[in-house]
mmCIF file of the N, C-alpha and C atoms, coordinates in Angstrom:
data_MODEL
# 
_entry.id   MODEL 
# 
loop_
_atom_site.group_PDB 
_atom_site.id 
_atom_site.type_symbol 
_atom_site.label_atom_id 
_atom_site.label_alt_id 
_atom_site.label_comp_id 
_atom_site.label_asym_id 
_atom_site.label_entity_id 
_atom_site.label_seq_id 
_atom_site.pdbx_PDB_ins_code 
_atom_site.Cartn_x 
_atom_site.Cartn_y 
_atom_site.Cartn_z 
_atom_site.occupancy 
_atom_site.B_iso_or_equiv 
_atom_site.pdbx_formal_charge 
_atom_site.auth_seq_id 
_atom_site.auth_comp_id 
_atom_site.auth_asym_id 
_atom_site.auth_atom_id 
_atom_site.pdbx_PDB_model_num 
ATOM 1   N N  . UNK A 1 1  ? 2.356  -73.014 36.263 1.00 0.00 ? 1  UNK A N  1 
ATOM 2   C CA . UNK A 1 1  ? 3.363  -71.910 36.093 1.00 0.00 ? 1  UNK A CA 1 
ATOM 3   C C  . UNK A 1 1  ? 2.621  -70.907 34.569 1.00 0.00 ? 1  UNK A C  1 
ATOM 4   N N  . UNK A 1 2  ? 2.907  -69.802 34.804 1.00 0.00 ? 2  UNK A N  1 
ATOM 5   C CA . UNK A 1 2  ? 2.439  -68.666 33.486 1.00 0.00 ? 2  UNK A CA 1 
ATOM 6   C C  . UNK A 1 2  ? 3.729  -68.613 32.516 1.00 0.00 ? 2  UNK A C  1 
ATOM 7   N N  . UNK A 1 3  ? 3.159  -68.589 31.477 1.00 0.00 ? 3  UNK A N  1 
ATOM 8   C CA . UNK A 1 3  ? 4.178  -68.186 30.423 1.00 0.00 ? 3  UNK A CA 1 
ATOM 9   C C  . UNK A 1 3  ? 4.653  -66.680 30.483 1.00 0.00 ? 3  UNK A C  1 
ATOM 10  N N  . UNK A 1 4  ? 6.019  -66.396 30.193 1.00 0.00 ? 4  UNK A N  1 
ATOM 11  C CA . UNK A 1 4  ? 6.263  -65.002 30.191 1.00 0.00 ? 4  UNK A CA 1 
ATOM 12  C C  . UNK A 1 4  ? 5.373  -64.016 29.360 1.00 0.00 ? 4  UNK A C  1 
ATOM 13  N N  . UNK A 1 5  ? 4.849  -62.830 29.796 1.00 0.00 ? 5  UNK A N  1 
ATOM 14  C CA . UNK A 1 5  ? 4.020  -61.885 28.745 1.00 0.00 ? 5  UNK A CA 1 
ATOM 15  C C  . UNK A 1 5  ? 5.028  -60.894 28.586 1.00 0.00 ? 5  UNK A C  1 
ATOM 16  N N  . UNK A 1 6  ? 6.128  -61.010 27.838 1.00 0.00 ? 6  UNK A N  1 
ATOM 17  C CA . UNK A 1 6  ? 6.880  -59.838 27.711 1.00 0.00 ? 6  UNK A CA 1 
ATOM 18  C C  . UNK A 1 6  ? 6.512  -58.868 26.497 1.00 0.00 ? 6  UNK A C  1 
ATOM 19  N N  . UNK A 1 7  ? 5.428  -59.318 25.911 1.00 0.00 ? 7  UNK A N  1 
ATOM 20  C CA . UNK A 1 7  ? 5.112  -58.235 24.832 1.00 0.00 ? 7  UNK A CA 1 
ATOM 21  C C  . UNK A 1 7  ? 4.433  -57.106 25.471 1.00 0.00 ? 7  UNK A C  1 
ATOM 22  N N  . UNK A 1 8  ? 4.078  -57.157 26.640 1.00 0.00 ? 8  UNK A N  1 
ATOM 23  C CA . UNK A 1 8  ? 3.438  -55.866 27.489 1.00 0.00 ? 8  UNK A CA 1 
ATOM 24  C C  . UNK A 1 8  ? 4.728  -55.252 28.236 1.00 0.00 ? 8  UNK A C  1 
ATOM 25  N N  . UNK A 1 9  ? 5.747  -55.718 28.257 1.00 0.00 ? 9  UNK A N  1 
ATOM 26  C CA . UNK A 1 9  ? 6.847  -55.134 29.030 1.00 0.00 ? 9  UNK A CA 1 
ATOM 27  C C  . UNK A 1 9  ? 7.623  -54.082 28.378 1.00 0.00 ? 9  UNK A C  1 
ATOM 28  N N  . UNK A 1 10 ? 7.670  -53.014 29.066 1.00 0.00 ? 10 UNK A N  1 
ATOM 29  C CA . UNK A 1 10 ? 8.884  -51.853 28.576 1.00 0.00 ? 10 UNK A CA 1 
ATOM 30  C C  . UNK A 1 10 ? 9.976  -52.302 29.031 1.00 0.00 ? 10 UNK A C  1 
ATOM 31  N N  . UNK A 1 11 ? 11.030 -52.489 27.919 1.00 0.00 ? 11 UNK A N  1 
ATOM 32  C CA . UNK A 1 11 ? 12.705 -52.624 28.458 1.00 0.00 ? 11 UNK A CA 1 
ATOM 33  C C  . UNK A 1 11 ? 13.145 -51.314 28.834 1.00 0.00 ? 11 UNK A C  1 
ATOM 34  N N  . UNK A 1 12 ? 14.096 -51.534 29.724 1.00 0.00 ? 12 UNK A N  1 
ATOM 35  C CA . UNK A 1 12 ? 14.840 -50.219 30.127 1.00 0.00 ? 12 UNK A CA 1 
ATOM 36  C C  . UNK A 1 12 ? 16.352 -50.612 30.084 1.00 0.00 ? 12 UNK A C  1 
ATOM 37  N N  . UNK A 1 13 ? 17.038 -49.866 29.174 1.00 0.00 ? 13 UNK A N  1 
ATOM 38  C CA . UNK A 1 13 ? 18.648 -50.041 29.194 1.00 0.00 ? 13 UNK A CA 1 
ATOM 39  C C  . UNK A 1 13 ? 19.201 -49.951 30.649 1.00 0.00 ? 13 UNK A C  1 
ATOM 40  N N  . UNK A 1 14 ? 20.156 -50.540 30.806 1.00 0.00 ? 14 UNK A N  1 
ATOM 41  C CA . UNK A 1 14 ? 20.893 -50.465 32.212 1.00 0.00 ? 14 UNK A CA 1 
ATOM 42  C C  . UNK A 1 14 ? 22.259 -50.446 31.928 1.00 0.00 ? 14 UNK A C  1 
ATOM 43  N N  . UNK A 1 15 ? 22.914 -49.908 32.718 1.00 0.00 ? 15 UNK A N  1 
ATOM 44  C CA . UNK A 1 15 ? 24.458 -49.859 33.017 1.00 0.00 ? 15 UNK A CA 1 
ATOM 45  C C  . UNK A 1 15 ? 24.963 -51.098 33.768 1.00 0.00 ? 15 UNK A C  1 
ATOM 46  N N  . UNK A 1 16 ? 25.242 -52.178 33.307 1.00 0.00 ? 16 UNK A N  1 
ATOM 47  C CA . UNK A 1 16 ? 25.535 -53.156 34.049 1.00 0.00 ? 16 UNK A CA 1 
ATOM 48  C C  . UNK A 1 16 ? 26.592 -54.245 33.188 1.00 0.00 ? 16 UNK A C  1 
ATOM 49  N N  . UNK A 1 17 ? 27.213 -54.916 33.779 1.00 0.00 ? 17 UNK A N  1 
ATOM 50  C CA . UNK A 1 17 ? 28.417 -55.851 32.988 1.00 0.00 ? 17 UNK A CA 1 
ATOM 51  C C  . UNK A 1 17 ? 27.738 -57.189 32.465 1.00 0.00 ? 17 UNK A C  1 
ATOM 52  N N  . UNK A 1 18 ? 26.581 -57.601 33.199 1.00 0.00 ? 18 UNK A N  1 
ATOM 53  C CA . UNK A 1 18 ? 26.113 -58.920 32.818 1.00 0.00 ? 18 UNK A CA 1 
ATOM 54  C C  . UNK A 1 18 ? 24.836 -59.024 32.042 1.00 0.00 ? 18 UNK A C  1 
ATOM 55  N N  . UNK A 1 19 ? 24.106 -57.753 31.939 1.00 0.00 ? 19 UNK A N  1 
ATOM 56  C CA . UNK A 1 19 ? 22.892 -57.475 31.382 1.00 0.00 ? 19 UNK A CA 1 
ATOM 57  C C  . UNK A 1 19 ? 22.647 -56.163 30.683 1.00 0.00 ? 19 UNK A C  1 
ATOM 58  N N  . UNK A 1 20 ? 21.921 -56.095 29.879 1.00 0.00 ? 20 UNK A N  1 
ATOM 59  C CA . UNK A 1 20 ? 21.931 -54.821 29.101 1.00 0.00 ? 20 UNK A CA 1 
ATOM 60  C C  . UNK A 1 20 ? 20.527 -54.362 29.112 1.00 0.00 ? 20 UNK A C  1 
ATOM 61  N N  . UNK A 1 21 ? 19.406 -54.742 29.517 1.00 0.00 ? 21 UNK A N  1 
ATOM 62  C CA . UNK A 1 21 ? 18.224 -54.136 29.961 1.00 0.00 ? 21 UNK A CA 1 
ATOM 63  C C  . UNK A 1 21 ? 17.439 -55.079 30.662 1.00 0.00 ? 21 UNK A C  1 
ATOM 64  N N  . UNK A 1 22 ? 16.347 -54.337 31.186 1.00 0.00 ? 22 UNK A N  1 
ATOM 65  C CA . UNK A 1 22 ? 15.408 -54.957 32.034 1.00 0.00 ? 22 UNK A CA 1 
ATOM 66  C C  . UNK A 1 22 ? 14.002 -54.248 32.141 1.00 0.00 ? 22 UNK A C  1 
ATOM 67  N N  . UNK A 1 23 ? 13.127 -55.192 32.391 1.00 0.00 ? 23 UNK A N  1 
ATOM 68  C CA . UNK A 1 23 ? 11.616 -55.006 32.190 1.00 0.00 ? 23 UNK A CA 1 
ATOM 69  C C  . UNK A 1 23 ? 11.113 -55.739 33.311 1.00 0.00 ? 23 UNK A C  1 
ATOM 70  N N  . UNK A 1 24 ? 9.834  -55.235 33.587 1.00 0.00 ? 24 UNK A N  1 
ATOM 71  C CA . UNK A 1 24 ? 8.924  -55.621 34.865 1.00 0.00 ? 24 UNK A CA 1 
ATOM 72  C C  . UNK A 1 24 ? 7.584  -55.492 34.392 1.00 0.00 ? 24 UNK A C  1 
ATOM 73  N N  . UNK A 1 25 ? 6.638  -56.701 34.991 1.00 0.00 ? 25 UNK A N  1 
ATOM 74  C CA . UNK A 1 25 ? 5.482  -56.505 34.618 1.00 0.00 ? 25 UNK A CA 1 
ATOM 75  C C  . UNK A 1 25 ? 4.675  -56.694 36.171 1.00 0.00 ? 25 UNK A C  1 
ATOM 76  N N  . UNK A 1 26 ? 3.997  -55.634 36.546 1.00 0.00 ? 26 UNK A N  1 
ATOM 77  C CA . UNK A 1 26 ? 3.388  -55.390 37.952 1.00 0.00 ? 26 UNK A CA 1 
ATOM 78  C C  . UNK A 1 26 ? 2.284  -56.511 37.993 1.00 0.00 ? 26 UNK A C  1 
ATOM 79  N N  . UNK A 1 27 ? 1.596  -56.726 36.854 1.00 0.00 ? 27 UNK A N  1 
ATOM 80  C CA . UNK A 1 27 ? 0.372  -57.796 37.085 1.00 0.00 ? 27 UNK A CA 1 
ATOM 81  C C  . UNK A 1 27 ? 0.808  -59.032 37.446 1.00 0.00 ? 27 UNK A C  1 
ATOM 82  N N  . UNK A 1 28 ? 2.086  -59.631 36.789 1.00 0.00 ? 28 UNK A N  1 
ATOM 83  C CA . UNK A 1 28 ? 2.379  -60.932 37.043 1.00 0.00 ? 28 UNK A CA 1 
ATOM 84  C C  . UNK A 1 28 ? 3.503  -60.970 37.982 1.00 0.00 ? 28 UNK A C  1 
ATOM 85  N N  . UNK A 1 29 ? 4.201  -59.804 38.436 1.00 0.00 ? 29 UNK A N  1 
ATOM 86  C CA . UNK A 1 29 ? 5.393  -59.619 39.319 1.00 0.00 ? 29 UNK A CA 1 
ATOM 87  C C  . UNK A 1 29 ? 6.422  -60.637 38.669 1.00 0.00 ? 29 UNK A C  1 
ATOM 88  N N  . UNK A 1 30 ? 6.544  -60.348 37.213 1.00 0.00 ? 30 UNK A N  1 
ATOM 89  C CA . UNK A 1 30 ? 7.682  -60.974 36.529 1.00 0.00 ? 30 UNK A CA 1 
ATOM 90  C C  . UNK A 1 30 ? 8.825  -60.174 36.297 1.00 0.00 ? 30 UNK A C  1 
ATOM 91  N N  . UNK A 1 31 ? 9.977  -60.172 36.588 1.00 0.00 ? 31 UNK A N  1 
ATOM 92  C CA . UNK A 1 31 ? 11.228 -59.434 36.069 1.00 0.00 ? 31 UNK A CA 1 
ATOM 93  C C  . UNK A 1 31 ? 11.931 -60.186 34.964 1.00 0.00 ? 31 UNK A C  1 
ATOM 94  N N  . UNK A 1 32 ? 11.902 -59.180 33.754 1.00 0.00 ? 32 UNK A N  1 
ATOM 95  C CA . UNK A 1 32 ? 12.585 -59.932 32.708 1.00 0.00 ? 32 UNK A CA 1 
ATOM 96  C C  . UNK A 1 32 ? 14.004 -59.030 32.716 1.00 0.00 ? 32 UNK A C  1 
ATOM 97  N N  . UNK A 1 33 ? 14.925 -59.920 32.177 1.00 0.00 ? 33 UNK A N  1 
ATOM 98  C CA . UNK A 1 33 ? 16.425 -59.478 32.166 1.00 0.00 ? 33 UNK A CA 1 
ATOM 99  C C  . UNK A 1 33 ? 16.956 -60.030 30.898 1.00 0.00 ? 33 UNK A C  1 
ATOM 100 N N  . UNK A 1 34 ? 17.360 -59.184 30.040 1.00 0.00 ? 34 UNK A N  1 
ATOM 101 C CA . UNK A 1 34 ? 18.203 -59.273 28.855 1.00 0.00 ? 34 UNK A CA 1 
ATOM 102 C C  . UNK A 1 34 ? 19.806 -59.368 29.130 1.00 0.00 ? 34 UNK A C  1 
ATOM 103 N N  . UNK A 1 35 ? 20.330 -60.651 29.186 1.00 0.00 ? 35 UNK A N  1 
ATOM 104 C CA . UNK A 1 35 ? 21.712 -60.726 29.545 1.00 0.00 ? 35 UNK A CA 1 
ATOM 105 C C  . UNK A 1 35 ? 22.672 -60.391 28.315 1.00 0.00 ? 35 UNK A C  1 
ATOM 106 N N  . UNK A 1 36 ? 23.884 -60.334 28.578 1.00 0.00 ? 36 UNK A N  1 
ATOM 107 C CA . UNK A 1 36 ? 24.603 -60.205 27.346 1.00 0.00 ? 36 UNK A CA 1 
ATOM 108 C C  . UNK A 1 36 ? 25.256 -61.634 27.071 1.00 0.00 ? 36 UNK A C  1 
ATOM 109 N N  . UNK A 1 37 ? 25.220 -61.887 25.824 1.00 0.00 ? 37 UNK A N  1 
ATOM 110 C CA . UNK A 1 37 ? 25.871 -63.172 25.476 1.00 0.00 ? 37 UNK A CA 1 
ATOM 111 C C  . UNK A 1 37 ? 24.950 -64.489 25.855 1.00 0.00 ? 37 UNK A C  1 
ATOM 112 N N  . UNK A 1 38 ? 23.725 -64.334 26.580 1.00 0.00 ? 38 UNK A N  1 
ATOM 113 C CA . UNK A 1 38 ? 22.878 -65.313 26.770 1.00 0.00 ? 38 UNK A CA 1 
ATOM 114 C C  . UNK A 1 38 ? 21.637 -65.060 26.588 1.00 0.00 ? 38 UNK A C  1 
ATOM 115 N N  . UNK A 1 39 ? 20.594 -66.248 26.566 1.00 0.00 ? 39 UNK A N  1 
ATOM 116 C CA . UNK A 1 39 ? 19.267 -65.674 26.407 1.00 0.00 ? 39 UNK A CA 1 
ATOM 117 C C  . UNK A 1 39 ? 18.576 -64.889 27.327 1.00 0.00 ? 39 UNK A C  1 
ATOM 118 N N  . UNK A 1 40 ? 17.517 -64.149 27.145 1.00 0.00 ? 40 UNK A N  1 
ATOM 119 C CA . UNK A 1 40 ? 16.967 -63.216 28.253 1.00 0.00 ? 40 UNK A CA 1 
ATOM 120 C C  . UNK A 1 40 ? 16.358 -64.425 29.017 1.00 0.00 ? 40 UNK A C  1 
ATOM 121 N N  . UNK A 1 41 ? 15.933 -63.917 30.435 1.00 0.00 ? 41 UNK A N  1 
ATOM 122 C CA . UNK A 1 41 ? 15.421 -64.648 31.547 1.00 0.00 ? 41 UNK A CA 1 
ATOM 123 C C  . UNK A 1 41 ? 14.332 -64.086 32.085 1.00 0.00 ? 41 UNK A C  1 
ATOM 124 N N  . UNK A 1 42 ? 13.254 -64.790 32.583 1.00 0.00 ? 42 UNK A N  1 
ATOM 125 C CA . UNK A 1 42 ? 12.204 -64.229 33.239 1.00 0.00 ? 42 UNK A CA 1 
ATOM 126 C C  . UNK A 1 42 ? 12.234 -64.768 34.808 1.00 0.00 ? 42 UNK A C  1 
ATOM 127 N N  . UNK A 1 43 ? 12.154 -63.843 35.698 1.00 0.00 ? 43 UNK A N  1 
ATOM 128 C CA . UNK A 1 43 ? 12.119 -64.299 37.448 1.00 0.00 ? 43 UNK A CA 1 
ATOM 129 C C  . UNK A 1 43 ? 10.667 -64.099 37.715 1.00 0.00 ? 43 UNK A C  1 
ATOM 130 N N  . UNK A 1 44 ? 10.213 -65.096 38.141 1.00 0.00 ? 44 UNK A N  1 
ATOM 131 C CA . UNK A 1 44 ? 8.889  -65.075 38.908 1.00 0.00 ? 44 UNK A CA 1 
ATOM 132 C C  . UNK A 1 44 ? 8.763  -64.523 40.354 1.00 0.00 ? 44 UNK A C  1 
ATOM 133 N N  . UNK A 1 45 ? 7.511  -64.091 40.664 1.00 0.00 ? 45 UNK A N  1 
ATOM 134 C CA . UNK A 1 45 ? 7.152  -63.479 41.932 1.00 0.00 ? 45 UNK A CA 1 
ATOM 135 C C  . UNK A 1 45 ? 8.207  -62.376 42.552 1.00 0.00 ? 45 UNK A C  1 
ATOM 136 N N  . UNK A 1 46 ? 8.801  -61.677 41.630 1.00 0.00 ? 46 UNK A N  1 
ATOM 137 C CA . UNK A 1 46 ? 9.530  -60.548 42.003 1.00 0.00 ? 46 UNK A CA 1 
ATOM 138 C C  . UNK A 1 46 ? 8.788  -59.455 42.664 1.00 0.00 ? 46 UNK A C  1 
ATOM 139 N N  . UNK A 1 47 ? 8.810  -58.724 43.860 1.00 0.00 ? 47 UNK A N  1 
ATOM 140 C CA . UNK A 1 47 ? 8.227  -57.748 44.193 1.00 0.00 ? 47 UNK A CA 1 
ATOM 141 C C  . UNK A 1 47 ? 8.532  -56.347 43.391 1.00 0.00 ? 47 UNK A C  1 
ATOM 142 N N  . UNK A 1 48 ? 7.684  -55.584 43.113 1.00 0.00 ? 48 UNK A N  1 
ATOM 143 C CA . UNK A 1 48 ? 8.047  -54.348 42.881 1.00 0.00 ? 48 UNK A CA 1 
ATOM 144 C C  . UNK A 1 48 ? 9.140  -53.342 43.287 1.00 0.00 ? 48 UNK A C  1 
ATOM 145 N N  . UNK A 1 49 ? 9.302  -53.739 44.559 1.00 0.00 ? 49 UNK A N  1 
ATOM 146 C CA . UNK A 1 49 ? 10.454 -52.818 45.318 1.00 0.00 ? 49 UNK A CA 1 
ATOM 147 C C  . UNK A 1 49 ? 11.796 -53.387 45.031 1.00 0.00 ? 49 UNK A C  1 
ATOM 148 N N  . UNK A 1 50 ? 12.007 -54.742 44.467 1.00 0.00 ? 50 UNK A N  1 
ATOM 149 C CA . UNK A 1 50 ? 13.151 -55.370 43.927 1.00 0.00 ? 50 UNK A CA 1 
ATOM 150 C C  . UNK A 1 50 ? 13.600 -55.039 42.666 1.00 0.00 ? 50 UNK A C  1 
ATOM 151 N N  . UNK A 1 51 ? 12.700 -54.729 41.900 1.00 0.00 ? 51 UNK A N  1 
ATOM 152 C CA . UNK A 1 51 ? 12.671 -54.218 40.613 1.00 0.00 ? 51 UNK A CA 1 
ATOM 153 C C  . UNK A 1 51 ? 13.305 -52.790 40.552 1.00 0.00 ? 51 UNK A C  1 
ATOM 154 N N  . UNK A 1 52 ? 12.570 -51.991 41.597 1.00 0.00 ? 52 UNK A N  1 
ATOM 155 C CA . UNK A 1 52 ? 12.899 -50.500 41.604 1.00 0.00 ? 52 UNK A CA 1 
ATOM 156 C C  . UNK A 1 52 ? 14.357 -50.480 42.523 1.00 0.00 ? 52 UNK A C  1 
ATOM 157 N N  . UNK A 1 53 ? 14.606 -51.465 43.001 1.00 0.00 ? 53 UNK A N  1 
ATOM 158 C CA . UNK A 1 53 ? 15.971 -51.344 43.648 1.00 0.00 ? 53 UNK A CA 1 
ATOM 159 C C  . UNK A 1 53 ? 17.049 -51.683 42.699 1.00 0.00 ? 53 UNK A C  1 
ATOM 160 N N  . UNK A 1 54 ? 16.657 -52.826 41.716 1.00 0.00 ? 54 UNK A N  1 
ATOM 161 C CA . UNK A 1 54 ? 17.979 -52.998 40.704 1.00 0.00 ? 54 UNK A CA 1 
ATOM 162 C C  . UNK A 1 54 ? 17.894 -51.848 39.841 1.00 0.00 ? 54 UNK A C  1 
ATOM 163 N N  . UNK A 1 55 ? 16.751 -50.938 39.287 1.00 0.00 ? 55 UNK A N  1 
ATOM 164 C CA . UNK A 1 55 ? 16.857 -50.165 38.572 1.00 0.00 ? 55 UNK A CA 1 
ATOM 165 C C  . UNK A 1 55 ? 17.670 -48.752 39.261 1.00 0.00 ? 55 UNK A C  1 
ATOM 166 N N  . UNK A 1 56 ? 17.567 -48.744 40.593 1.00 0.00 ? 56 UNK A N  1 
ATOM 167 C CA . UNK A 1 56 ? 18.497 -47.602 41.185 1.00 0.00 ? 56 UNK A CA 1 
ATOM 168 C C  . UNK A 1 56 ? 19.573 -47.998 41.967 1.00 0.00 ? 56 UNK A C  1 
ATOM 169 N N  . UNK A 1 57 ? 19.812 -49.049 41.640 1.00 0.00 ? 57 UNK A N  1 
ATOM 170 C CA . UNK A 1 57 ? 21.347 -49.647 42.039 1.00 0.00 ? 57 UNK A CA 1 
ATOM 171 C C  . UNK A 1 57 ? 22.503 -49.208 41.555 1.00 0.00 ? 57 UNK A C  1 
ATOM 172 N N  . UNK A 1 58 ? 23.397 -48.505 42.065 1.00 0.00 ? 58 UNK A N  1 
ATOM 173 C CA . UNK A 1 58 ? 24.866 -47.939 41.502 1.00 0.00 ? 58 UNK A CA 1 
ATOM 174 C C  . UNK A 1 58 ? 25.486 -49.316 40.938 1.00 0.00 ? 58 UNK A C  1 
ATOM 175 N N  . UNK A 1 59 ? 25.581 -50.461 41.550 1.00 0.00 ? 59 UNK A N  1 
ATOM 176 C CA . UNK A 1 59 ? 26.101 -51.722 41.120 1.00 0.00 ? 59 UNK A CA 1 
ATOM 177 C C  . UNK A 1 59 ? 25.141 -52.744 40.759 1.00 0.00 ? 59 UNK A C  1 
ATOM 178 N N  . UNK A 1 60 ? 24.343 -52.689 39.660 1.00 0.00 ? 60 UNK A N  1 
ATOM 179 C CA . UNK A 1 60 ? 23.400 -53.492 39.379 1.00 0.00 ? 60 UNK A CA 1 
ATOM 180 C C  . UNK A 1 60 ? 23.534 -54.853 39.286 1.00 0.00 ? 60 UNK A C  1 
ATOM 181 N N  . UNK A 1 61 ? 24.897 -55.338 39.056 1.00 0.00 ? 61 UNK A N  1 
ATOM 182 C CA . UNK A 1 61 ? 25.584 -56.636 38.979 1.00 0.00 ? 61 UNK A CA 1 
ATOM 183 C C  . UNK A 1 61 ? 25.313 -57.185 40.353 1.00 0.00 ? 61 UNK A C  1 
ATOM 184 N N  . UNK A 1 62 ? 26.222 -56.397 41.207 1.00 0.00 ? 62 UNK A N  1 
ATOM 185 C CA . UNK A 1 62 ? 25.976 -57.018 42.483 1.00 0.00 ? 62 UNK A CA 1 
ATOM 186 C C  . UNK A 1 62 ? 24.641 -56.924 43.108 1.00 0.00 ? 62 UNK A C  1 
ATOM 187 N N  . UNK A 1 63 ? 23.606 -56.056 42.751 1.00 0.00 ? 63 UNK A N  1 
ATOM 188 C CA . UNK A 1 63 ? 22.351 -56.186 43.242 1.00 0.00 ? 63 UNK A CA 1 
ATOM 189 C C  . UNK A 1 63 ? 21.623 -57.276 43.013 1.00 0.00 ? 63 UNK A C  1 
ATOM 190 N N  . UNK A 1 64 ? 21.797 -57.386 41.489 1.00 0.00 ? 64 UNK A N  1 
ATOM 191 C CA . UNK A 1 64 ? 21.182 -58.771 41.033 1.00 0.00 ? 64 UNK A CA 1 
ATOM 192 C C  . UNK A 1 64 ? 21.525 -60.195 41.741 1.00 0.00 ? 64 UNK A C  1 
ATOM 193 N N  . UNK A 1 65 ? 22.881 -60.359 41.982 1.00 0.00 ? 65 UNK A N  1 
ATOM 194 C CA . UNK A 1 65 ? 23.369 -61.377 42.667 1.00 0.00 ? 65 UNK A CA 1 
ATOM 195 C C  . UNK A 1 65 ? 22.961 -61.466 43.876 1.00 0.00 ? 65 UNK A C  1 
ATOM 196 N N  . UNK A 1 66 ? 22.875 -60.503 44.568 1.00 0.00 ? 66 UNK A N  1 
ATOM 197 C CA . UNK A 1 66 ? 22.399 -60.608 46.032 1.00 0.00 ? 66 UNK A CA 1 
ATOM 198 C C  . UNK A 1 66 ? 21.129 -60.722 46.346 1.00 0.00 ? 66 UNK A C  1 
ATOM 199 N N  . UNK A 1 67 ? 20.156 -59.825 45.551 1.00 0.00 ? 67 UNK A N  1 
ATOM 200 C CA . UNK A 1 67 ? 18.723 -60.064 45.854 1.00 0.00 ? 67 UNK A CA 1 
ATOM 201 C C  . UNK A 1 67 ? 17.806 -60.779 44.879 1.00 0.00 ? 67 UNK A C  1 
ATOM 202 N N  . UNK A 1 68 ? 18.273 -61.097 43.706 1.00 0.00 ? 68 UNK A N  1 
ATOM 203 C CA . UNK A 1 68 ? 17.640 -61.572 42.657 1.00 0.00 ? 68 UNK A CA 1 
ATOM 204 C C  . UNK A 1 68 ? 17.940 -63.182 42.223 1.00 0.00 ? 68 UNK A C  1 
ATOM 205 N N  . UNK A 1 69 ? 19.054 -63.251 41.857 1.00 0.00 ? 69 UNK A N  1 
ATOM 206 C CA . UNK A 1 69 ? 19.595 -64.307 41.246 1.00 0.00 ? 69 UNK A CA 1 
ATOM 207 C C  . UNK A 1 69 ? 19.166 -65.715 41.729 1.00 0.00 ? 69 UNK A C  1 
ATOM 208 N N  . UNK A 1 70 ? 19.287 -65.913 42.835 1.00 0.00 ? 70 UNK A N  1 
ATOM 209 C CA . UNK A 1 70 ? 18.961 -67.240 43.590 1.00 0.00 ? 70 UNK A CA 1 
ATOM 210 C C  . UNK A 1 70 ? 17.745 -67.195 44.362 1.00 0.00 ? 70 UNK A C  1 
ATOM 211 N N  . UNK A 1 71 ? 17.099 -66.015 44.491 1.00 0.00 ? 71 UNK A N  1 
ATOM 212 C CA . UNK A 1 71 ? 16.037 -65.722 45.181 1.00 0.00 ? 71 UNK A CA 1 
ATOM 213 C C  . UNK A 1 71 ? 14.645 -66.348 44.604 1.00 0.00 ? 71 UNK A C  1 
ATOM 214 N N  . UNK A 1 72 ? 14.541 -66.147 43.307 1.00 0.00 ? 72 UNK A N  1 
ATOM 215 C CA . UNK A 1 72 ? 13.373 -66.356 42.525 1.00 0.00 ? 72 UNK A CA 1 
ATOM 216 C C  . UNK A 1 72 ? 13.685 -67.368 41.358 1.00 0.00 ? 72 UNK A C  1 
ATOM 217 N N  . UNK A 1 73 ? 12.576 -68.072 41.161 1.00 0.00 ? 73 UNK A N  1 
ATOM 218 C CA . UNK A 1 73 ? 12.465 -68.910 40.040 1.00 0.00 ? 73 UNK A CA 1 
ATOM 219 C C  . UNK A 1 73 ? 12.714 -68.101 38.854 1.00 0.00 ? 73 UNK A C  1 
ATOM 220 N N  . UNK A 1 74 ? 13.668 -69.053 38.147 1.00 0.00 ? 74 UNK A N  1 
ATOM 221 C CA . UNK A 1 74 ? 14.212 -68.314 36.709 1.00 0.00 ? 74 UNK A CA 1 
ATOM 222 C C  . UNK A 1 74 ? 13.585 -69.245 35.666 1.00 0.00 ? 74 UNK A C  1 
ATOM 223 N N  . UNK A 1 75 ? 13.348 -68.683 34.530 1.00 0.00 ? 75 UNK A N  1 
ATOM 224 C CA . UNK A 1 75 ? 13.239 -69.518 33.488 1.00 0.00 ? 75 UNK A CA 1 
ATOM 225 C C  . UNK A 1 75 ? 13.834 -68.665 32.007 1.00 0.00 ? 75 UNK A C  1 
ATOM 226 N N  . UNK A 1 76 ? 14.300 -69.293 31.099 1.00 0.00 ? 76 UNK A N  1 
ATOM 227 C CA . UNK A 1 76 ? 14.744 -68.844 29.991 1.00 0.00 ? 76 UNK A CA 1 
ATOM 228 C C  . UNK A 1 76 ? 13.490 -68.279 29.064 1.00 0.00 ? 76 UNK A C  1 
ATOM 229 N N  . UNK A 1 77 ? 13.701 -67.247 28.459 1.00 0.00 ? 77 UNK A N  1 
ATOM 230 C CA . UNK A 1 77 ? 12.311 -66.799 27.664 1.00 0.00 ? 77 UNK A CA 1 
ATOM 231 C C  . UNK A 1 77 ? 12.730 -67.591 26.273 1.00 0.00 ? 77 UNK A C  1 
ATOM 232 N N  . UNK A 1 78 ? 11.671 -68.312 25.610 1.00 0.00 ? 78 UNK A N  1 
ATOM 233 C CA . UNK A 1 78 ? 11.998 -68.599 24.213 1.00 0.00 ? 78 UNK A CA 1 
ATOM 234 C C  . UNK A 1 78 ? 12.027 -67.802 23.379 1.00 0.00 ? 78 UNK A C  1 
ATOM 235 N N  . UNK A 1 79 ? 12.716 -67.815 22.109 1.00 0.00 ? 79 UNK A N  1 
ATOM 236 C CA . UNK A 1 79 ? 12.839 -66.852 20.981 1.00 0.00 ? 79 UNK A CA 1 
ATOM 237 C C  . UNK A 1 79 ? 11.649 -66.932 20.260 1.00 0.00 ? 79 UNK A C  1 
ATOM 238 N N  . UNK A 1 80 ? 11.199 -65.774 20.187 1.00 0.00 ? 80 UNK A N  1 
ATOM 239 C CA . UNK A 1 80 ? 9.759  -65.413 19.259 1.00 0.00 ? 80 UNK A CA 1 
ATOM 240 C C  . UNK A 1 80 ? 9.850  -65.392 18.013 1.00 0.00 ? 80 UNK A C  1 
# 
């Protein structure tokens, strides 16, 4: 299992209740989410179309719960 490579990730602010910004690494297919009031998480093996879908979804929280939350292995990103 690879370690999150968030240093190369560009974070994009989003309008969502549960999280404040997201990032994606195409090379590793890792989706990064900075949650409000909890540590950021990394989701492994997320296809690019799911990241794009999350970015363009009018209800990002609902999209996340439906298509990402329990579909991909998640791990907390350690504080650097």
